[in-house]
N, C-alpha and C positions, 0 to 999 in steps of 0.2 A: 236834679243836677247830678251829673257823674262826678266822681272823685277819682283822681289820678295818682299813680305812682310813677315817678320819673326814674328811668334807668340812667346809670352814669354816662353812657355813651351819648345820650341826648344832650346832657348838660355840657359835655366836652365839645360836641359839635356846635352847640349854641354859642359857647364862648369863642370857638374858632371861626364863627360866622360861616359855617358850611351847611346849615339847614337849608333845604330847598326853599326858594322864595315863596312858593305856594303853601308852605307849611308854617311859615314864621308867625303869621297872625294867630293861628290855632295854638301853637306852642306858647306864645306870649300870653294869650288869654288864659290858658291852663296854669301857667306860672303865676298869674295874678289871682286866680280863684281857687286853685287846688294844687299847691306846690308841696307834694309829699315825697320824701325820699327815705330810704333805709339808712341806718347808721353805717352800713357797709358802703353805701354810695357816698356818704360824706367822707369816709376814709379814702376811698378810691379817688374821688374828685380832688380833694386836697393834696393827695399824693401824686397826682398826674405829673410826670416829670417834664412834660413839654410846656407847662405853664411857667412863665418867667417870674422871677422874684418881684418884679415891678407890678405884676398883675395880682399877686397873692392877696393883697389887702382887699382888692375888688372881689376876688373869689370868696374871701371870708364873709364880706358883707352880703354877697349874693346868697350864700347858703344859710345865713342867719334868717332869711325870709322864709325858709322851708320849715315844714313840720317834719321833724326827724323821728321816724318810727324805730323803736328799739327792737332787738331780737328778744322775743318772749318765749316762754315754754310752749304756748299754743302754736306759735309759728314754727318752733323747732319740731314739734310733733308732726305737723303737716309736712314740713320739709322732709322728715324721715320717711313718711309715707310716699311722698312724690319720688324721692330718690330710689326707694325700693321698687316702686311700680314703673317708673319712667326712665330710670337710669340716666338722669341728667346731671350735669355738674352741680356741685354744691351751691355756688353763688346763684345760679339760675333757679335752683330749687327753692332757695330762701326768698328770692324775688317773687316767684310764683306763689309760694305759701303766704307771703305777706299780702299779695293781692287777694288771694282767696279768703284769708282770715278777715281782712278789712273791707272786702267788697270794693276793691279798687281796680281801675282799668290801667293796664301797664302802657306807658309811652316809651318805646324803644326803637332803635334802628336795627336791632338784631333779632328779628322775629324767628330766625332759624334756631336760636337758642332755646326757644320755647315750643318747638313743634312736637315734642314728645309728650307734652301735657295735653290731655284730651280737651278739645275745644269747649265742651260743656263745663269743664272745671275752671277754665280761665275766663269765662264770660260772666 
């Protein structure tokens, strides 16, 4: 079974109900079986300004179902290498490093953010 890491944008799109219909079943299956996020994603998701106060308790409960992966020294070291080699933004490098370190498949709507990571490193 594959294990997945959810990028913040997927969670925001899911809550906004703008995931394409043909992808909903897959996303929901992965949320039930392999809901992993970074601590950075938790911060970004909770801080997303377009969520109303009324929905915040629902968001809190939703994220409590996730496995939150902390930033570790190993992830930091891989992040540094990726930034030096690929010149990508820090948050994207942390996401990529987390996937590499934990053998996770990234679920994102922003594939362009990760195009500088060699494919063999992200698979």
